[in-house]
MMTF fields as JSON, N, C-alpha, C and O atoms, coordinates in Angstrom:
{
  "mmtfVersion": "1.0.0",
  "mmtfProducer": "UNKNOWN",
  "numBonds": 391,
  "numAtoms": 392,
  "numGroups": 98,
  "numChains": 1,
  "numModels": 1,
  "chainsPerModel": [1],
  "groupsPerChain": [98],
  "chainIdList": ["A"],
  "bondAtomList": [4, 2, 8, 6, 12, 10, 16, 14, 20, 18, 24, 22, 28, 26, 32, 30, 36, 34, 40, 38, 44, 42, 48, 46, 52, 50, 56, 54, 60, 58, 64, 62, 68, 66, 72, 70, 76, 74, 80, 78, 84, 82, 88, 86, 92, 90, 96, 94, 100, 98, 104, 102, 108, 106, 112, 110, 116, 114, 120, 118, 124, 122, 128, 126, 132, 130, 136, 134, 140, 138, 144, 142, 148, 146, 152, 150, 156, 154, 160, 158, 164, 162, 168, 166, 172, 170, 176, 174, 180, 178, 184, 182, 188, 186, 192, 190, 196, 194, 200, 198, 204, 202, 208, 206, 212, 210, 216, 214, 220, 218, 224, 222, 228, 226, 232, 230, 236, 234, 240, 238, 244, 242, 248, 246, 252, 250, 256, 254, 260, 258, 264, 262, 268, 266, 272, 270, 276, 274, 280, 278, 284, 282, 288, 286, 292, 290, 296, 294, 300, 298, 304, 302, 308, 306, 312, 310, 316, 314, 320, 318, 324, 322, 328, 326, 332, 330, 336, 334, 340, 338, 344, 342, 348, 346, 352, 350, 356, 354, 360, 358, 364, 362, 368, 366, 372, 370, 376, 374, 380, 378, 384, 382, 388, 386],
  "bondOrderList": [1, 1, 1, 1, 1, 1, 1, 1, 1, 1, 1, 1, 1, 1, 1, 1, 1, 1, 1, 1, 1, 1, 1, 1, 1, 1, 1, 1, 1, 1, 1, 1, 1, 1, 1, 1, 1, 1, 1, 1, 1, 1, 1, 1, 1, 1, 1, 1, 1, 1, 1, 1, 1, 1, 1, 1, 1, 1, 1, 1, 1, 1, 1, 1, 1, 1, 1, 1, 1, 1, 1, 1, 1, 1, 1, 1, 1, 1, 1, 1, 1, 1, 1, 1, 1, 1, 1, 1, 1, 1, 1, 1, 1, 1, 1, 1, 1],
  "groupList": [{"groupName": "MET", "atomNameList": ["N", "CA", "C", "O"], "elementList": ["N", "C", "C", "O"], "formalChargeList": [0, 0, 0, 0], "bondAtomList": [1, 0, 2, 1, 3, 2], "bondOrderList": [1, 1, 2], "singleLetterCode": "M", "chemCompType": "L-PEPTIDE LINKING"}, {"groupName": "ILE", "atomNameList": ["N", "CA", "C", "O"], "elementList": ["N", "C", "C", "O"], "formalChargeList": [0, 0, 0, 0], "bondAtomList": [1, 0, 2, 1, 3, 2], "bondOrderList": [1, 1, 2], "singleLetterCode": "I", "chemCompType": "L-PEPTIDE LINKING"}, {"groupName": "PHE", "atomNameList": ["N", "CA", "C", "O"], "elementList": ["N", "C", "C", "O"], "formalChargeList": [0, 0, 0, 0], "bondAtomList": [1, 0, 2, 1, 3, 2], "bondOrderList": [1, 1, 2], "singleLetterCode": "F", "chemCompType": "L-PEPTIDE LINKING"}, {"groupName": "LYS", "atomNameList": ["N", "CA", "C", "O"], "elementList": ["N", "C", "C", "O"], "formalChargeList": [0, 0, 0, 0], "bondAtomList": [1, 0, 2, 1, 3, 2], "bondOrderList": [1, 1, 2], "singleLetterCode": "K", "chemCompType": "L-PEPTIDE LINKING"}, {"groupName": "ALA", "atomNameList": ["N", "CA", "C", "O"], "elementList": ["N", "C", "C", "O"], "formalChargeList": [0, 0, 0, 0], "bondAtomList": [1, 0, 2, 1, 3, 2], "bondOrderList": [1, 1, 2], "singleLetterCode": "A", "chemCompType": "L-PEPTIDE LINKING"}, {"groupName": "VAL", "atomNameList": ["N", "CA", "C", "O"], "elementList": ["N", "C", "C", "O"], "formalChargeList": [0, 0, 0, 0], "bondAtomList": [1, 0, 2, 1, 3, 2], "bondOrderList": [1, 1, 2], "singleLetterCode": "V", "chemCompType": "L-PEPTIDE LINKING"}, {"groupName": "GLY", "atomNameList": ["N", "CA", "C", "O"], "elementList": ["N", "C", "C", "O"], "formalChargeList": [0, 0, 0, 0], "bondAtomList": [1, 0, 2, 1, 3, 2], "bondOrderList": [1, 1, 2], "singleLetterCode": "G", "chemCompType": "PEPTIDE LINKING"}, {"groupName": "GLU", "atomNameList": ["N", "CA", "C", "O"], "elementList": ["N", "C", "C", "O"], "formalChargeList": [0, 0, 0, 0], "bondAtomList": [1, 0, 2, 1, 3, 2], "bondOrderList": [1, 1, 2], "singleLetterCode": "E", "chemCompType": "L-PEPTIDE LINKING"}, {"groupName": "ARG", "atomNameList": ["N", "CA", "C", "O"], "elementList": ["N", "C", "C", "O"], "formalChargeList": [0, 0, 0, 0], "bondAtomList": [1, 0, 2, 1, 3, 2], "bondOrderList": [1, 1, 2], "singleLetterCode": "R", "chemCompType": "L-PEPTIDE LINKING"}, {"groupName": "PRO", "atomNameList": ["N", "CA", "C", "O"], "elementList": ["N", "C", "C", "O"], "formalChargeList": [0, 0, 0, 0], "bondAtomList": [1, 0, 2, 1, 3, 2], "bondOrderList": [1, 1, 2], "singleLetterCode": "P", "chemCompType": "L-PEPTIDE LINKING"}, {"groupName": "TYR", "atomNameList": ["N", "CA", "C", "O"], "elementList": ["N", "C", "C", "O"], "formalChargeList": [0, 0, 0, 0], "bondAtomList": [1, 0, 2, 1, 3, 2], "bondOrderList": [1, 1, 2], "singleLetterCode": "Y", "chemCompType": "L-PEPTIDE LINKING"}, {"groupName": "ASP", "atomNameList": ["N", "CA", "C", "O"], "elementList": ["N", "C", "C", "O"], "formalChargeList": [0, 0, 0, 0], "bondAtomList": [1, 0, 2, 1, 3, 2], "bondOrderList": [1, 1, 2], "singleLetterCode": "D", "chemCompType": "L-PEPTIDE LINKING"}, {"groupName": "HIS", "atomNameList": ["N", "CA", "C", "O"], "elementList": ["N", "C", "C", "O"], "formalChargeList": [0, 0, 0, 0], "bondAtomList": [1, 0, 2, 1, 3, 2], "bondOrderList": [1, 1, 2], "singleLetterCode": "H", "chemCompType": "L-PEPTIDE LINKING"}, {"groupName": "LEU", "atomNameList": ["N", "CA", "C", "O"], "elementList": ["N", "C", "C", "O"], "formalChargeList": [0, 0, 0, 0], "bondAtomList": [1, 0, 2, 1, 3, 2], "bondOrderList": [1, 1, 2], "singleLetterCode": "L", "chemCompType": "L-PEPTIDE LINKING"}, {"groupName": "THR", "atomNameList": ["N", "CA", "C", "O"], "elementList": ["N", "C", "C", "O"], "formalChargeList": [0, 0, 0, 0], "bondAtomList": [1, 0, 2, 1, 3, 2], "bondOrderList": [1, 1, 2], "singleLetterCode": "T", "chemCompType": "L-PEPTIDE LINKING"}, {"groupName": "GLN", "atomNameList": ["N", "CA", "C", "O"], "elementList": ["N", "C", "C", "O"], "formalChargeList": [0, 0, 0, 0], "bondAtomList": [1, 0, 2, 1, 3, 2], "bondOrderList": [1, 1, 2], "singleLetterCode": "Q", "chemCompType": "L-PEPTIDE LINKING"}, {"groupName": "TRP", "atomNameList": ["N", "CA", "C", "O"], "elementList": ["N", "C", "C", "O"], "formalChargeList": [0, 0, 0, 0], "bondAtomList": [1, 0, 2, 1, 3, 2], "bondOrderList": [1, 1, 2], "singleLetterCode": "W", "chemCompType": "L-PEPTIDE LINKING"}, {"groupName": "SER", "atomNameList": ["N", "CA", "C", "O"], "elementList": ["N", "C", "C", "O"], "formalChargeList": [0, 0, 0, 0], "bondAtomList": [1, 0, 2, 1, 3, 2], "bondOrderList": [1, 1, 2], "singleLetterCode": "S", "chemCompType": "L-PEPTIDE LINKING"}],
  "groupTypeList": [0, 1, 2, 3, 4, 5, 6, 7, 6, 8, 9, 10, 9, 11, 12, 6, 13, 7, 14, 9, 3, 15, 16, 17, 7, 5, 4, 9, 8, 15, 1, 8, 13, 11, 7, 13, 5, 14, 14, 3, 8, 14, 13, 11, 13, 11, 4, 13, 13, 4, 11, 11, 17, 14, 2, 10, 6, 11, 13, 2, 4, 12, 5, 5, 15, 10, 3, 6, 5, 0, 10, 13, 7, 11, 6, 13, 12, 8, 4, 5, 8, 4, 4, 13, 12, 15, 8, 4, 1, 13, 12, 4, 8, 5, 13, 5, 1, 7],
  "groupIdList": [1, 2, 3, 4, 5, 6, 7, 8, 9, 10, 11, 12, 13, 14, 15, 16, 17, 18, 19, 20, 21, 22, 23, 24, 25, 26, 27, 28, 29, 30, 31, 32, 33, 34, 35, 36, 37, 38, 39, 40, 41, 42, 43, 44, 45, 46, 47, 48, 49, 50, 51, 52, 53, 54, 55, 56, 57, 58, 59, 60, 61, 62, 63, 64, 65, 66, 67, 68, 69, 70, 71, 72, 73, 74, 75, 76, 77, 78, 79, 80, 81, 82, 83, 84, 85, 86, 87, 88, 89, 90, 91, 92, 93, 94, 95, 96, 97, 98],
  "secStructList": [7, 7, 1, 1, 3, 3, 7, 7, 1, 7, 7, 1, 7, 7, 7, 7, 7, 7, 1, 2, 2, 2, 2, 6, 6, 1, 7, 3, 3, 3, 3, 3, 4, 4, 4, 7, 3, 3, 1, 7, 1, 7, 7, 7, 2, 2, 2, 2, 2, 7, 6, 6, 6, 6, 6, 1, 1, 7, 1, 1, 3, 3, 3, 3, 3, 3, 6, 6, 3, 3, 3, 3, 3, 3, 7, 2, 2, 2, 2, 2, 2, 2, 2, 2, 6, 6, 7, 7, 3, 3, 3, 3, 3, 3, 3, 3, 3, 7],
  "xCoordList": [106.512, 107.73, 107.712, 106.777, 108.512, 108.188, 108.817, 108.083, 110.041, 110.678, 110.77, 110.53, 111.074, 111.094, 112.497, 112.597, 113.467, 114.705, 115.449, 115.241, 116.446, 117.527, 118.908, 119.684, 119.161, 120.414, 121.636, 121.465, 122.758, 123.994, 124.659, 125.372, 124.56, 125.349, 124.354, 123.207, 124.589, 123.989, 124.451, 125.566, 123.625, 124.012, 123.778, 123.902, 123.414, 122.993, 124.304, 125.068, 124.329, 125.618, 125.174, 123.993, 126.305, 126.096, 125.123, 125.334, 124.049, 123.378, 123.527, 122.667, 124.38, 124.907, 124.207, 124.569, 123.022, 122.079, 122.653, 122.552, 123.184, 123.63, 123.083, 123.298, 122.361, 121.877, 120.443, 119.863, 119.772, 118.225, 117.805, 116.717, 118.515, 118.051, 117.864, 116.839, 119.098, 118.827, 117.688, 116.933, 117.694, 116.484, 115.229, 114.339, 115.202, 113.805, 113.193, 112.093, 113.796, 113.334, 112.981, 112.854, 112.863, 112.207, 110.876, 110.872, 109.782, 108.558, 108.258, 108.566, 107.519, 107.397, 105.982, 104.957, 106.211, 104.797, 104.88, 105.747, 103.715, 103.656, 104.145, 104.02, 104.81, 105.258, 104.814, 104.493, 104.771, 104.627, 105.874, 106.831, 106.116, 107.313, 107.552, 108.744, 106.759, 107.204, 107.555, 107.354, 108.032, 108.391, 109.692, 110.268, 110.414, 111.713, 112.714, 112.52, 113.961, 115.06, 116.047, 116.541, 116.295, 117.208, 118.603, 119.089, 119.243, 120.563, 121.546, 122.753, 121.06, 121.538, 120.972, 119.774, 122.038, 121.563, 121.34, 120.75, 121.712, 121.548, 120.871, 121.023, 120.223, 119.399, 120.006, 120.482, 119.988, 120.719, 119.31, 118.283, 119.523, 118.207, 117.82, 116.663, 119.024, 118.922, 117.901, 116.936, 118.236, 117.477, 115.859, 115.008, 115.66, 114.526, 113.461, 112.251, 114.258, 113.505, 113.569, 113.125, 114.188, 114.42, 113.172, 112.602, 112.712, 111.244, 111.766, 110.935, 113.093, 113.38, 114.18, 115.023, 113.839, 114.631, 114.465, 115.424, 113.608, 113.432, 113.511, 113.253, 113.903, 113.836, 115.203, 114.872, 116.287, 117.207, 117.354, 118.321, 116.606, 116.671, 115.611, 114.915, 115.402, 114.221, 112.926, 113.227, 111.794, 110.485, 110.559, 110.349, 110.888, 110.688, 111.736, 112.832, 111.528, 112.511, 113.056, 112.493, 114.404, 114.963, 114.931, 115.555, 114.278, 114.404, 114.973, 114.739, 115.782, 116.315, 115.8, 116.166, 115.0, 114.522, 115.467, 115.908, 115.808, 117.011, 116.717, 116.51, 116.669, 116.243, 114.994, 114.798, 114.102, 112.803, 112.671, 111.572, 113.866, 113.923, 113.854, 114.251, 113.462, 113.295, 114.051, 113.835, 115.262, 116.175, 115.922, 115.758, 115.941, 115.742, 117.005, 117.752, 117.479, 118.648, 118.902, 120.024, 118.108, 117.838, 116.632, 115.727, 116.221, 115.012, 114.62, 113.48, 115.633, 115.336, 114.658, 113.814, 114.935, 114.145, 112.771, 112.011, 112.356, 111.279, 110.402, 109.186, 110.842, 110.057, 109.989, 108.93, 110.818, 110.709, 109.529, 108.613, 109.568, 108.612, 107.181, 106.278, 107.063, 105.957, 105.292, 104.115, 106.417, 105.914, 105.617, 104.625, 106.197, 105.614, 104.352, 103.717, 103.779, 102.625, 101.481, 100.321, 102.238, 100.988, 100.902, 99.786, 101.455, 101.306, 102.077, 103.158, 101.581, 102.209, 102.73, 103.563, 102.217, 102.835, 103.802, 103.841, 104.543, 105.595, 105.729, 105.92, 105.701, 105.985, 107.392, 108.084, 108.073, 109.044, 109.399, 108.499, 110.523, 110.978, 111.804, 112.912, 110.995, 111.437, 112.379, 111.825, 113.747, 114.61, 114.574, 114.945, 114.175, 114.423, 115.811, 116.06, 116.707, 117.729, 117.333, 116.783, 117.787, 117.587, 118.953, 118.974],
  "yCoordList": [108.326, 107.598, 106.018, 105.249, 105.728, 104.596, 103.636, 102.688, 103.612, 102.514, 102.697, 103.817, 101.72, 101.862, 102.812, 103.602, 102.456, 102.934, 102.813, 101.898, 103.832, 103.313, 103.002, 103.885, 101.893, 101.406, 101.29, 101.59, 100.856, 100.725, 99.444, 99.303, 98.591, 97.372, 96.239, 96.651, 94.977, 94.06, 93.811, 93.39, 94.069, 93.872, 92.632, 92.551, 91.444, 90.071, 89.391, 89.837, 87.977, 87.131, 86.523, 86.376, 86.122, 85.76, 84.3, 83.449, 84.283, 83.156, 82.366, 81.486, 82.308, 81.408, 81.34, 80.64, 82.177, 82.189, 83.043, 84.248, 82.744, 83.583, 83.565, 84.485, 82.417, 82.079, 82.385, 82.451, 82.593, 82.655, 81.19, 81.0, 80.008, 78.874, 78.643, 78.155, 79.088, 78.657, 79.577, 79.172, 80.874, 81.653, 80.826, 80.553, 80.488, 79.893, 78.826, 78.31, 78.604, 77.562, 78.341, 77.718, 79.428, 80.341, 80.861, 81.449, 80.521, 80.916, 82.183, 82.811, 82.824, 84.345, 84.593, 83.928, 85.781, 86.483, 87.892, 88.571, 88.136, 89.719, 90.29, 89.727, 91.583, 92.466, 93.794, 94.166, 94.597, 96.12, 96.661, 96.226, 97.46, 98.56, 99.256, 99.379, 99.682, 100.49, 99.532, 99.873, 98.476, 97.235, 96.981, 96.111, 97.569, 97.418, 98.075, 99.291, 97.669, 98.526, 98.177, 97.054, 99.157, 98.95, 98.455, 98.814, 97.837, 97.636, 98.33, 98.203, 99.1, 99.985, 101.229, 101.416, 102.296, 103.781, 104.364, 105.44, 103.812, 104.37, 103.319, 102.098, 103.936, 103.136, 103.294, 104.362, 102.289, 102.325, 102.651, 101.976, 103.846, 104.49, 103.439, 103.121, 102.891, 101.908, 100.748, 100.442, 100.117, 99.286, 99.472, 98.64, 100.614, 101.121, 101.289, 101.1, 101.75, 102.069, 101.217, 101.571, 100.004, 98.933, 98.218, 97.912, 97.934, 97.173, 95.593, 94.882, 95.104, 93.55, 93.449, 92.571, 94.478, 94.343, 92.841, 92.43, 92.262, 91.048, 89.805, 88.684, 90.047, 89.29, 88.071, 86.897, 88.403, 87.612, 87.337, 86.68, 87.731, 87.453, 86.84, 85.959, 87.14, 86.36, 87.483, 88.646, 87.183, 87.976, 88.77, 89.983, 88.032, 88.589, 89.07, 88.728, 90.181, 90.709, 89.628, 88.579, 90.17, 89.01, 89.885, 90.924, 89.36, 89.956, 89.012, 87.804, 89.618, 88.688, 89.492, 90.65, 88.858, 88.864, 88.485, 87.337, 89.374, 89.225, 89.846, 91.059, 89.271, 89.918, 90.62, 91.538, 90.407, 91.051, 92.096, 92.558, 92.546, 93.495, 92.905, 91.75, 93.483, 93.133, 93.945, 95.129, 92.986, 94.063, 93.522, 92.358, 94.686, 94.489, 94.333, 95.31, 92.905, 92.898, 92.853, 93.212, 92.487, 92.457, 92.815, 92.184, 93.888, 94.334, 95.829, 96.294, 96.388, 97.904, 98.515, 99.393, 98.154, 98.986, 98.318, 98.998, 97.34, 96.596, 97.203, 97.113, 97.798, 98.213, 99.743, 100.237, 100.612, 101.843, 101.802, 102.623, 101.044, 100.963, 100.844, 101.61, 99.886, 99.562, 100.804, 101.156, 101.444, 102.754, 103.839, 104.528, 104.091, 104.844, 104.678, 105.698, 103.487, 103.02, 103.005, 102.623, 103.627, 103.777, 102.476, 102.412, 101.354, 100.035, 100.178, 100.753, 99.759, 99.789, 98.196, 97.816, 97.498, 95.897, 95.364, 95.718, 94.488, 94.002, 92.521, 92.0, 91.508, 90.233, 89.97, 90.642, 89.048, 89.034, 87.714, 87.093, 87.177, 86.123, 86.354, 86.89, 85.786, 86.305, 85.307, 84.309, 85.327, 84.388, 84.675, 85.797, 83.834, 84.233, 83.661, 82.456, 84.657, 84.119, 84.527, 85.571, 83.356, 83.739, 84.045, 84.43],
  "zCoordList": [92.087, 92.078, 91.171, 91.398, 90.425, 89.587, 90.45, 90.732, 90.981, 91.447, 93.238, 93.69, 94.065, 95.457, 95.892, 96.831, 94.917, 94.931, 93.736, 92.94, 93.541, 92.512, 92.991, 93.358, 92.982, 93.622, 92.482, 91.3, 92.977, 92.19, 92.334, 93.328, 91.601, 91.899, 92.569, 92.744, 92.941, 93.402, 94.821, 95.128, 95.518, 97.08, 97.589, 98.812, 96.885, 97.213, 96.586, 95.731, 97.387, 96.78, 95.585, 95.274, 94.827, 93.45, 93.675, 94.539, 92.678, 92.519, 91.573, 91.558, 90.654, 89.693, 88.503, 87.558, 88.509, 87.179, 86.105, 86.338, 85.076, 83.981, 82.46, 81.671, 82.154, 81.021, 81.036, 82.119, 79.853, 79.97, 80.02, 80.563, 79.517, 79.999, 81.492, 81.969, 82.309, 83.72, 84.418, 85.303, 83.872, 84.505, 84.068, 84.873, 82.923, 82.425, 83.511, 83.315, 84.393, 85.29, 86.647, 87.701, 86.589, 87.62, 86.838, 85.757, 87.609, 87.028, 87.136, 88.149, 85.955, 86.155, 86.764, 86.617, 87.518, 88.305, 87.952, 87.401, 88.433, 88.498, 89.646, 90.733, 89.487, 90.656, 90.425, 89.296, 91.511, 91.443, 91.041, 91.68, 90.189, 89.959, 91.341, 91.623, 92.155, 93.036, 94.452, 95.618, 94.052, 94.918, 94.495, 95.149, 93.451, 93.093, 93.258, 93.243, 93.448, 93.636, 92.511, 92.402, 91.715, 90.528, 90.738, 91.81, 90.096, 90.335, 89.412, 89.618, 88.345, 87.453, 87.645, 87.856, 87.558, 87.776, 86.232, 86.139, 85.225, 83.891, 82.891, 82.92, 82.152, 80.943, 79.627, 79.244, 78.981, 77.408, 76.728, 76.791, 76.071, 75.294, 74.29, 74.012, 73.732, 72.444, 72.851, 72.15, 74.109, 74.457, 74.646, 74.329, 75.17, 75.408, 74.362, 74.487, 73.122, 72.214, 70.974, 69.882, 71.24, 70.113, 70.042, 71.09, 68.978, 68.541, 69.047, 69.612, 68.836, 69.112, 70.457, 70.641, 71.453, 72.637, 73.374, 74.027, 73.302, 73.804, 72.885, 73.322, 71.503, 70.444, 71.118, 71.284, 71.363, 71.673, 73.3, 73.686, 74.037, 75.217, 76.154, 75.649, 77.327, 77.906, 77.709, 77.439, 77.82, 77.707, 78.903, 78.894, 80.055, 81.444, 81.858, 81.414, 83.026, 83.701, 84.744, 85.057, 85.261, 86.155, 87.678, 87.895, 88.383, 89.881, 90.894, 90.849, 91.881, 93.017, 94.338, 94.538, 95.151, 96.273, 97.291, 97.332, 98.117, 99.048, 100.336, 100.323, 101.353, 102.829, 102.631, 103.427, 101.761, 101.732, 100.821, 100.516, 100.312, 99.074, 97.681, 97.524, 96.828, 95.435, 94.586, 94.325, 94.029, 93.182, 91.657, 91.29, 90.91, 89.394, 88.97, 88.91, 88.567, 87.994, 86.674, 86.318, 85.84, 84.236, 83.857, 84.403, 82.85, 82.369, 82.759, 82.762, 83.04, 83.523, 82.193, 82.373, 80.973, 79.99, 79.789, 79.099, 80.156, 80.207, 81.398, 81.232, 82.554, 83.685, 83.339, 83.727, 82.724, 82.303, 81.249, 81.313, 80.498, 79.299, 79.789, 79.45, 80.56, 81.357, 82.075, 81.992, 82.872, 83.527, 82.324, 82.561, 81.236, 80.255, 79.82, 79.551, 79.674, 79.531, 80.395, 80.238, 81.546, 82.825, 83.258, 83.774, 83.352, 83.9, 85.355, 85.479, 86.086, 87.677, 87.758, 88.581, 86.952, 86.934, 85.859, 84.681, 86.451, 85.668, 85.473, 86.572, 84.355, 84.667, 84.765, 84.0, 85.62, 86.049, 86.545, 87.11, 86.442, 87.042, 88.293, 88.305, 89.58, 90.991, 91.524, 91.985, 91.579, 92.503, 93.805, 94.149, 94.681, 96.353, 96.856, 96.857, 97.29, 97.911, 99.507, 99.858, 100.416, 101.618, 102.319, 103.488]
}
């Protein structure tokens, strides 16, 4: 199994971070793919296969840790690409909400 679970939607309160500049204040770290619960059930194949998929956005996935669970908010294509390359680790910005 790649992810801990596949979810639909964001079960945590709004955190107010919307732009890459706002997310850039959260330091990236390594996390295991099998610790993540996705917030999207579908993947845009164009995003997965695009050579420049991170050119206009953040280089790191965005994860929200809420009540001890780590939710993959943005970067599903990065996580799937890592799994396809047989990597169990992903670099992500992890925002902790209590």
